C-alpha positions in Angstrom: -23.1 12.8 1.8 -26.5 11.4 1.0 -29.3 13.6 -0.2 -32.1 14.3 2.3 -35.6 13.8 1.0 -38.3 16.4 1.8 -42.0 15.8 1.5 -43.7 19.1 0.5 -47.4 19.3 1.3 -49.0 22.4 -0.3 -52.4 22.8 -2.0 -51.4 25.9 -4.0 -49.7 24.4 -7.1 -47.7 27.5 -7.8 -46.4 27.9 -4.2 -45.6 24.2 -4.2 -43.7 24.4 -7.4 -41.7 27.4 -6.1 -40.8 25.5 -2.8 -39.9 22.4 -4.8 -37.7 24.4 -7.1 -35.9 26.0 -4.3 -35.3 22.8 -2.4 -34.1 21.0 -5.5 -31.7 23.9 -6.2 -30.4 23.3 -2.6 -29.8 19.7 -3.7 -32.6 18.1 -1.7 -34.7 15.3 -3.1 -38.3 16.4 -3.1 -41.6 14.5 -2.9 -44.8 16.5 -3.5 -48.4 16.2 -2.2 -51.3 18.5 -3.0 -53.3 17.7 0.2 -53.2 15.7 3.4 -54.6 12.5 1.8 -51.9 12.5 -0.8 -49.2 13.1 1.8 -50.5 10.2 4.0 -50.2 7.9 1.0 -46.6 8.9 0.6 -45.9 8.5 4.3 -47.6 5.1 4.4 -45.3 3.7 1.7 -42.7 2.1 4.0 -40.1 2.0 1.4 -40.2 5.7 0.8 -37.4 7.6 2.6 -38.6 10.9 4.1 -36.2 13.0 6.2 -38.5 16.0 6.7 -42.1 16.9 6.0 -42.9 20.5 5.2 -46.6 21.2 5.2 -48.8 24.2 4.8 -51.0 24.7 7.8 -54.1 25.5 5.8 -54.9 22.4 3.6 -58.2 21.8 1.9 -59.0 18.4 3.5 -57.5 18.8 6.9 -55.5 21.1 9.1 -51.7 20.8 8.7 -51.5 20.0 12.4 -53.9 17.2 12.2 -51.9 15.8 9.3 -48.7 16.1 11.4 -50.3 14.2 14.2 -51.3 11.4 11.8 -47.9 11.3 10.2 -46.3 11.1 13.6 -48.3 7.9 14.4 -46.7 6.4 11.3 -43.3 7.9 11.6 -42.8 9.1 15.2 -39.4 10.7 14.7 -40.0 12.6 11.4 -39.2 16.3 11.7 -42.1 18.5 10.6 -41.9 22.1 9.3 -45.1 24.1 9.1 -45.4 26.9 6.6 -47.9 29.6 7.7 -48.8 33.1 7.0 -49.5 33.3 10.8 -46.4 31.7 12.1 -46.2 33.6 15.4 -49.6 32.4 16.5 -49.0 28.6 16.1 -47.9 26.4 19.0 -46.2 23.2 17.7 -45.2 20.0 19.5 -41.6 19.0 20.0 -39.7 18.2 16.8 -41.9 20.5 14.8 -41.1 24.0 13.7 -42.8 26.9 11.9 -41.6 29.1 9.1 -43.6 32.2 8.3 -44.8 32.9 4.8 -43.5 34.6 2.8 -40.0 33.3 3.5 -36.8 33.9 1.6 -34.7 31.1 0.0 -32.1 31.6 2.7 -34.6 31.4 5.5 -36.0 28.1 4.1 -32.5 26.7 3.6 -31.4 27.5 7.1 -34.6 26.3 8.7 -34.6 23.0 6.8 -30.9 22.4 7.5 -31.3 23.1 11.2 -34.1 20.4 11.4 -32.2 17.7 9.5 -29.8 15.3 11.2 -26.3 16.4 10.7 
């Protein structure tokens, strides 16, 4: 089975590092971006495989939902997972889901696996 690649967009370096560590432990390949602009550069690289984008809702340069909309214009089928401390208050479009912060390793694993193609 090939490894799925997840793009993690999180401006807090420590939080990003923790998420990346967890995902790598779960045997995913991980790409990192500290903000929306960095994420868009990764997404625009056509040769880069991305199976899922996990983004914080509160990014310094733009809202995570704005980023998701831009990413969807480039990669219309990309599943997007929002991480938010206010998960229950967020409405997300089809193909996008929310995980509430703080989340456990098991919650993250289950959510990511449920969003990836089998």
